[in-house]
N, C-alpha and C positions, 0 to 999 in steps of 0.2 A: 540935628534933631535931638538935642540934649543928651548926646553920648550914645544914642541908639545905633546899633550896628545893622547892616543890611539883612543879615540872617536872623535877627531877633524876631520872635513871635510877638505880634502886636494886635491889640484889639482895634479893628478898623471901624466897627459899627456896633451899636447896641439898640435894643428895643425892649420895652416893658409895658405890659398892660397894667392898669390899676388893679390892686389886690382887693378882693372882696368876695361877695356871694353873687356870682354871675349866673343867675337862674336862667337868663335869656340867651346865654351864649354857650356853645359846646367847645369841646377840647380842640377840634380842628380850627375853629374860628379864633379862639384865644391865641393858639400857637402861631397861626398864619399872620395874625396882626403883629405880633412881636417880631416875627421873621422879616416881614416886609419893612417894618420900621428900622430894623438893623441894617438891611441892605441899603435903604435910603440914607441912613446915617453914615454909611461907609461910602457915600458918593456914587451909589448905584452898583457897587461891586457885587458879584454873585459867587457863592461858594461852590467848590468841587465836591464837597461831602457835607452831610448833616448828621450830627450826633445828638441824640435826644435823651435827656435825663427825665425819667418819670418813675414813680414808685407805685401808684395806685391805679393808673388808668385802665389797665387790663382787668382789674378786679372791680373797681367802683364804677367806671364809665363803660365797662364791657367792651373795651376797644383795645386790641393788640395791633401789631404790625403798623406802628405809628410812623415808621420810616416811609412807607409808601403813602400813607394817608396825608402826612404833613407836607411832604415835598410836592405832592400833587396840588394840595390846597394853596401852596405858596408859589406855584408856577415854576417848580424846580424838578419836574418829572425827569426820571432817567438817571439821576445821580446816586452815588453811594449814600445810604442812610439806614440807620438802625437805632434801636433803643438800648441804653445802658441802665442797668438797675443795681443800685447799691443802697436800697431803702431810702431814708431821707437825705442821704449823701449822693443820690443819683445825679443831680445837676452838677455837683462838683466833680464827680467821676467822668461825666460827659465832657466837661471842660478839659480835664486831664487828657482824655482820649484825643481831643482836637489838637491840643498842644503837641502831644507825641506824634500825631499824624503829620503835622507840618514840619516838626523838627526832623522826622525821619526822611523827609523828602518825597513821600508818596503822594502828598497833595500840597498845593500851594496856598489853598484857602479852605477854611472849614467853618461851618456854622454850628454853634452849640445852642440847643433849645431846651429849656426846662419848662415843663407844663404839668399842671395838676388841677383837678376839679373834684374835690371831695364832696361838694354839694350834690353830685349826681347820686349820692346815696345818703340817707339820713338815719340817725339813731345809733343803736349799738353795733350795727353791722360795720359802720365806718371805723369805730374804735377797734373792732375785731380785725379788720383788714390792716390797720396800722400796726397792730400788735404782732404782725408777721415779721416785723423787723427784729423781734426778739426770738428766743429759742422756743419754737412751738411745742416740742415734745416735753420740755421741762418747765416752761413758763406759761406760754399761751394756752396750753391745754387745761391748765388749772385755773384760768381766769386772770392771770397777771397781765396787765396792760402797761403801756408806756407811762401812763399817769401814775399807776401804783408803783412802778419801778422808781420813778423820780421821787415819789413820796418816801419810799424806803431809804433812798439815798439821802434825802434831806433829813429824815429822822436820825439816821446814823451820824450825819455831819454835825447836826446841832448838838447831839449828845457828846460826840468826841471832842468838840471844841467849846463845849459849855456855852452855847449861844442861845438867845431867845428865839421864839418861833417866827419873829418878824425880821430876823437878821438879814435876809436876802432881799429885802425891799428895795435897796438902792439900784439893783439891776433893772427892776421893772420901771422905776422912776426915770432912770436914764433913757431907757428905750422909748418910753412915751414922750418924754421931753424932746427927744431928737426927731420923732416922727411928725411933730407939728409942722416942720418945714418940708416934709416929703409929700408931694401931691398925689403919689400913688399908694400911700399908706392906707390901711384899713381903719386905723384908729389915730386920727390926727388930734389927739387931745392929751395934754399933760395930766398926770395923776399926782395926788398928794400921799404923804405917809398915812394919813387918816383913811384915805380911800383904799390903800393897800391893806391896812389892818382890818378894815370893815368888810372886806370882800368875803364871799362865801367859801366854805371849805370844800375842796374836791376830794382829797384823800389825805387825812391827817398825817403830817402837819402842812401839806401842800394846799395852798388856797388858789382861788381863781386867778389872781394876779401873778402867780408863779408859773403859769402855763401860757404858751402862745396859742392863740385861737386858729383853728384850721381855716383855710381860705383858698379860693380859686385864683389862678393867675398863670401867666406865661411870660418868660423873659428869654431873650436871644442875644447872642454875641457872634459877631463875624470876625474871625481871626485870619491873619495872613502874615507873610514876611514883610518886614519894614521896607525892603526894596521894591515891593509890589504894591504899595499903597498908591491908589489912583491920584492923579493930579488934582482931582476935585475934593480930596480929603482936606478938611479945614480944622480938625481938632488937634489938640495936643496929643501926640502919640503916646499910648500907654502899653508897655510891654509886659508879658508874662515872664518874669525872670526865672522862677522856679516853681516846681510842682511836686507834690509827694502824696503818697497813699500808704496807710498802715491799718492793720486790723488787730483786734483783741479777741479774747474768748467771748463768744456770743452771749452766753448766760452769765448774769451777774454773780450768781452763787459759785461759779467756777473760777472766779478771779481771786487771787491771793488777798487783794485789798480793793473792794468795790469803789472806794473813794479815790483810788489812784487811776486816773484815766491814762493808762500806759501807752495806748495807741496815739493819744494826743501828743504826749511827750516825744514819742518816736517820730511821728510825722513832722512835728515842729522842728526838732533838731535836724532832721533830714533836709527840710526845705530851707532852713537857714544856712546849712552847710553848702547846699547847691547854689544858693544865691551869694555866698561869701559874705554874709551879714551876721551881726550879733542881734540879740533880742531887743536891744535899746536903739537900734537903727531904724526901727519901724515907726511910722508917724501915726498910724491908727490901725485898729483891729476890727474886722467884722467877724466876731466870734459867734458861735452858734448858741442861741438862747431859746431853744425849744422849751426849756424850763430854766428858771433862774439858777437852779442847782447846776446845770450843765455849764453855764457861763462862769460861775464861781470856780468849779473844779478845773475847768480848762485854763483859766488865768493862773491858778495856783500851780498846776503841773507844768505850765510853760515857763514858770519862774518869775512871773510878775508880782507875785505875792506869796507870803508864807502860808502854810496850811491854816485855814480858818480865818485868814486876814483879808481876803479879796473884797468882801463886802464892806469892811471898815475903810479900805482905800477908796472904794466907790463912793461911800457916804461922805468922805472928805474931799471929793471932787477930782480925784486922780484920773478917773476914767470918763469924766464929763467932756462935753464937746469943746470946752475951753481949758481942759485939764492937761496933764502931762501926756497922757496916752488915751485919746478918745476911743470909745467902742460903740458899736451899734449905731453908727452915725446917722442912719436914716430910719431908725426904729427897730431894726432887727426883726426876728420872727415875732417877738412879743407884740409890737405895735404896728409894724408894717403888715403883719399877718403871716401865718405859718403855711407856706405853700409847699411844704413837705419836700418831695423830690425835686421841685423847681428852685428850692431855696438857694442852693449854691450858685446858680446862674444869676438870680436877683442880687445876691451879695456882690458878685464880681462886677455886675453892671453898676451898682451903687458905688463901689469903690472906684471904678473907672471914672464916673462922673465927678467924684471928689478930686481925683488926681488931675482931671482935665480942668477943674475949676468951674464946672457946669452944674453943680448941685443946687443952685438957686438959694432959696431960703434955708436949706439944710447944709449949705457949704461951711466946711470947717475953716477956721482962721489959719493964717500962716502959709508958708511955702511947703506944701505937701510933696513928698517925693516917693514914699513907699507905703504900701498897705499889705496886710495879711488878710486872706479870706479863708475861713474855716467852715467845713461842712461835716456834720456828724450823722452817721447812720445808726439809729438806736442810741443807747447810752454809750456813745463812743466805741461801738464795736467796729465800725468802719469810719475812718477819718481821712478826709481829703483836704489838703491845704495848698494854696497858691500865694505867691508873692507877686504883686503888681508894682511896677515902677514907671515913673514918667521920665 
């Protein structure tokens, strides 16, 4: 099994609902659909525990106690289940919890579910709820939102590196180009430089194409030990080689340098060390692009570009699907849709499809072996990363 050892944690099954505005479907329906698909994909295997990543459900959908709700809906009544909250990194944190549970020996199989339905609330209330991933006492209370935070970061970034206001366009263009081949993406349409430059302003200098659109969706992964994969398992096994979590000061103004995503650097270095890899041994990256600014800062602090140079590399094709190091291979948050707390699970499912060679029209070329999956809570206040290998 390609060097996979019996005790390795592997992804046995995955399920994803299309990302979009699901006005006709509720949280339980979306989540159960993904869970049932994951069990079917795993050859009928059932989990011993379910860990749920969700950020807004208790606030926006008025539904807490998801562990009981979703296990009942998916026909898994009676098993261990609860929700993990780490803002937009909740799905990534739930995946880490499942990996740790299996490695500890307390469970042999675990399901990770990421679910979010921001359309259950409309208008300013949604933005106010999402702003709770920042420091409420010093940021949210005075009206600072995640959008204005990203705008402040972009303004500082452009000034520091003497860049034009459209410098980050390549990240949006890459995301939309890659989403064309993803049947579950919200926006399966490539965009041009002119479209980026002509988009409306959200918060100067941040424009509409710099921000990922909020969307509904659910994704699920079923994890187990390699030795316990059922005989009916027919996919290329993908293992979770390493996992890491790091945090930074919550409020941007408390950080020595807001443009240095130090928690990203710490999490990245830790996950590479645990996997015994160097940064150049990864075949593609599913970085977090809630805002184009976040993708740029993450790539730079991870060491893939010098400060202020990541967009230049992106424009030159380095991070394109046929480039040296592809990113956002199925659209990222920007074009697939920003499923907030479920994002980390979608990323892992998409990376798994790429490594299996089952990504269809979105499949990357070449012999893929390793991928990095990154989930950010807020402006990198919480960072969860995983390395997946086939």
